N, C-alpha and C positions, 0 to 999 in steps of 0.2 A: 285685375289687381289695381290698376290705376283708378278705375271707377270706385273701388272700395276706399282707397285712400282719399280720393276727392270728396266722397260723401261723408267722410269722417272728419272733415275739416270745418269746425264750427266757425261761422262768419267768414269762411274762405281764408283764414289765416292760422298758421301753426307757430309753434315756438321756433321751428326752423326758419320760417319767414321772418320772424323777429330778429333772429341772429343775422340773417342776410341784410335786413334793413339797418341794423346797428352798424354793420361793417360799412355799408354805403354812406350812412350818416357820418361816420368817423372820417371817411375819405373826403366827403364834401367839406366838413369842418376843417380838416387839415389843409385843404387847398385854399379856402378862404383865409385862414389864419396865416398861411404862407404869404399870401399877397399883402395882407395888412402888416405883417411883421417885416416884409421886405421894404415897405414904404416907411415904417416907423423907425427902423434901425439903419436905414441907408446911410453909409458913410460914417458910422459911429463904432465905438468899441465899448459896449456896455459891460458893466460888472454882472456877477450872478445875482446880487441883491443890492438894493439901495438906489434911490432915484429912478431914472429911466433905465431899468435893468431887465434882465431875462425873467427873473422871478416875479417882479411886479407886473410886467406886461402879460406874462402867462396867467397870473392870477386873475387879471381883468378879463382876458379872453375866455378863460374857463367859466367865469361867472356869467358872462353874456351868452356864450354858446351853450352852457349847461342849462340855463333857464329855458332857452328856446327848444333845445333838444328834449328836455324833460317834459315840457308841455306837449310837444308833438308825439313823443313816445307814449305818454300817459293817455292822451286822447285816442290814439290808434289802438291801444291795448284793450279798449272796451269790447272789441270784437273777438277777443281770445276766450277760449273756454274757461269758465270760472270767474271771468271778469265782466261778463255780459250784464250782470245785475246793475252795473253802473250806468248802463244806457237809459235806465228808468229814472235816474236822479234828476231833480230839478236843476236848471242851468246854474243858479247861484250856488247850490251845494257842490256841483261838479267844479265850479271855478275855485271855490275855497279849498276843496279837496286837492285839485291839481296844483294850486298855488303853493300849498304847504309842502306837498311832495317835491315840487320843482325846486323850491328854495332850500329845503333840507339837503337834497342831493347836491345842488350847486355849491352851497356854502361848505359842505363837508369836503367836496373836491378842492375848493379854494384853500381851506385850512390845511389840508394834506399837502397841497403844492407849496404853500408858504413855508410850512415846517421843513419840507424837503430842500427847498432852495436856501433857507436860512442855514440848515446843516451843511449844505455844500459850500456856502460862502465861508463858513467857519473852517471848513476842511481845506479849502483852497484860497486862503487869504492872499489878497493882492493880485489874483488872477483876473485878467480882462479878456473878453471874448471878441471875435470879429463878427461883422454883420451877418454873413451867410450862416455860420454855425448857430448864432442866436436865433435867427429866423426859423431854421429847420428844427431846432430843439423846442421852440415855442409851439410850432405847428404839431410836432409829434406828441408832446405832452397834452396839448389841448384835444387832439384827436382821440388819444387813449381815454381821457376823462369823458369825452362825449360818448365813446363806445360803451364804457361802464354805465354811465347814467342812462342811456337808452335801454340797455338790457335790464337794469335794475328797476326802472319805473314801469317796464312792461310786464313785470311779474310781481307786483305789489300784493302782499297778503297782510293779514292782521299781525302775525308774529314778526314779519319783516319790518312793519311800521314801528313796532315796539323796540326792535333792535336799533333802528335808525334814530329813534328818539333818544335812547340811552347814549349812543355814539355821539350824536349831535350835541346833547347837553354836556357830555364829558369833554369833548374837544373844545367846544366853544367856551365853557367855563374855565378850563385849564389854561387856554390861550389868554383869556382876559386876566387871569391871575398872574400869569408869567409876564405879561406886558404892562401891568398896572403901574401908573406913574408914581404912586405912593407905595413903597415896599412894606409899609406898616399898616396897610388897609385891614389886615386880619385882626388887628387889635380892637376894631370897632364892631362891625357886623358885616354880614355877607353882602348886603345891599350897597355897601360902601363902594363896591366895584363899579357901580353904575353912576357915580357922582362926580367923576373927574373931568368930564366934558372933553375927553380926547378919544382917540381911536379905540383904546382899550375899553373905555366905558361904553362907547357906541356898539362895539362887538358884544359886550355883555348884555346890554339891553335888547339888541337885535336877536341874540340867541334866545332870550326869554320870550320875545314876541313870536318868533317863528315856532319855537317849541310849543307855545300855547295854541297856535293855529293847528299844529300837528295833532295835539291832544284832542282838539275838537273834531279832527278828521277821524280819530279812532271811533267817535260816536257812530259814524256811518257804518263802519265795518263791524263794530261790536253789536249794533242793533240787528244787523243782518244775521250774524252768528248766533246771537241769543234767540232770535225768532226761529231759527232752525231747531234749537233745543226745545222751544215751546211747542212747535209743531210735532216734534217727536214724542212729546210727553215727558221729557226729562225735567224741564222746569215747571213748577206747579203754577206759578203766577203768570198769567198772560200779559200783565203790565210790566214785567221785568225788563224786556228789551227797551221800551221807551223810558222807563225810570233810570236805568243805567246810562242810556244815551244822554239824557238831560243832565245827569250828574257830571258826566265827562265833558259836556259842553261848558258847564259852569266852571269846572276846573280849568279847562283850556282858556276860557275868556279871562278868568282871574289871573292866570299865569301870564298871559299876554299883557294884561293891564299892569302887572308888576314892572314889566319892561317899558311900557308906554309912559308910566308915571314914576320915574325914579324919584328919589328923595329930594333932589334939587328942583323938581317940578312941583310936586305936592306930597308932603309927608302924609297927609290924611288919606288921599286916594291910594298912595303906595301901600300904606299899612292896611287899609280896608281890602285891597286886592289880595295881599298876602294872607290876611285872615280869612277871606272868602274862599281861597283855594284850600287852606288848611281845614276849614269847616266842611267843605264839600268832600274832601278826602276822608275825613273822619266819619261822615255820614255813610259814605260808601263802604268803609272798612267795617264799622260796627253794625250796620244794618244789613250787610250781605247775607247773614243766615236767614233773614226774613225775605229780602228781595229775591235772592237766588235759591230759594228752597227747592231741593231736588238734586242739587249738585252733590258729589261725593263728600262725605264727612271730612276727609283729609284736607279738602280745600279750605274749609272753615277753621281747621286746626292751624293751617298756614297763616290765615288771616289773624287768628289770635296771637300767633307768634310775632307778626309784624306789629300788632297793637301793643304787645308787651315791650317790644324793642323801642317803639316810639315813646311809651310812657317811661321806660327806663332811661332813655336819652334825656327826656325832660327833667327827670329827677336828678340826673348827674349834673345838669346845668343849675337847677334850683330845686332844693336847697343845698345839695352837696357841694356845688361850685367846683366840680372837678375840671371843667373847661369853660371857656367863655362863650358869648352869644354866637360868634362866628362858627365855632365848632359845632354847637347845637344845631344851627341852621343847616350846616353841611350834612350832619347826621340825618336831620329830618328830610332834607331833599333826597338824600340817597335812599332812605326808607320808602318815600313816596314813589319815586321812579322805579325802584326795584319791585315794589308791589304792583305797579301798573304793568311792568314787563311780564312778571310772573302770572298775573291775572289774565292778561291777554293770551299768553301762550297756553295757559291751562284751559281756557275756554276753547281755543282753537283745537287743542288735543281732544277735548270732549266732542266737539263738532265732527272732527275727522274720524272718531270712533264709529264703526258701523252700528246702525240702530238694531234693536232686538228683532224687529220685523225683517230687516234685510238679512240678518244673520240666520234667522229661521228659514228664510226662503232660499238661501244659498244651498247648492247641492253639496252633499257630503263627499269627502275624498273617496275616490274609487267608484263613484256612481256616475251614471250617464243621465244628464238632464233630459226630461221628456220633451 
C-alpha cells in the first residue's frame, strides 16, 4: 500500500505535503514576527490603529512576510500535479507570473487587515494595549495570513486567478474611493482618484499596476488551456491560443500603464493607455466568434450580451446624459472585468469537460474493463 501511495505522488509532493508546509511556514513567520514585535513595542502602549500601532505594524509585517511566503510557495508548487507545466516556462515569464501572484495575495491580505483594525479601532475607541498583547496579536494575525497565502498560491488555477483579480480590483478601488482626500472626486472622472499625490492615490495607481501585471499572467494560463482545446479539436483555429494570449498581454500592459502614468504625470500617455485597453477588449469581445470558432454558441450569446451592455452604457452617458463620466467609467470597468472572469471560467469549464475520445473509451456502468 505504501509503495502505491509513493508511486502516485507526482514530483514527490502532494496536497497533504503542502498543508504541512503551510503550517510550518505559519509557525516560522509567527516566531519571527514575535521577536520583531517584541523589540518594536517594548515598553510602549500602542493603540489599535494610528501611528505606531498594532494595525499598522501588522499590515507591514503581512506585506513583507506575505511576499516572501508567496514566492516560496508558488515556486515549490511547480512540482504538484497539474502545475508541472510551469517548470517549462522561461525564467522571466515565471518571475512576472510569481510577482503578480505574490503581490495580489499580499496586498489583499494587507487591505483585509487594515479594514479589520480600523473597524476594531472604531469599536473600541480610546483603548490602548500593552506590549505583550500587541506583540502576540501581531504574530498571530501575520502567521494566519502567511498560512492562507501559502495554501492559496500552491493551488493556483485560471478561475482562481480571475476571482483574485475581481477581489483585488474591488477592494483596492473601494479603499481608494473611501480614503480619497477630495470627497467630490466622482464629479470629475474615475482617473481623478490617482491624482491627489497621497496614500489614497498611490493605492489606486498601485492597484491598477498590479492588476495589469496579473492580467498578463492570465495569458500564460489561457494559452495553455486554449491549446488543450485546439489539441482536442474543439477550437478550429490553431492560432487561437497565441492570439488570445497576445490580446490579454496588451490589455494587461495598457491597464498597468494607466496606473504608471496618472493624469498628473502625462495626460497623453494616460489616455492612450486607457484607450489601448478599451480597444484590445473590444477586439477580443467582437472578434471572439472568429478567433474562438468551435466553442458552444451560448458563449458567443453571452459575449453579445456584454457588448450590448457596453454600448447601452455608452449611450446612457452620451447622448442621453443619464449619468456622468465617472459612472460610465465604473460601468465600463465592471463590464470588462466581469467578462474576463466569465470568459476564463467558461474556458476552464470546457477544458475540464471530458473529451469525446475519453468518454467513448471509458467503460460503461456495470461493465468490467478488459
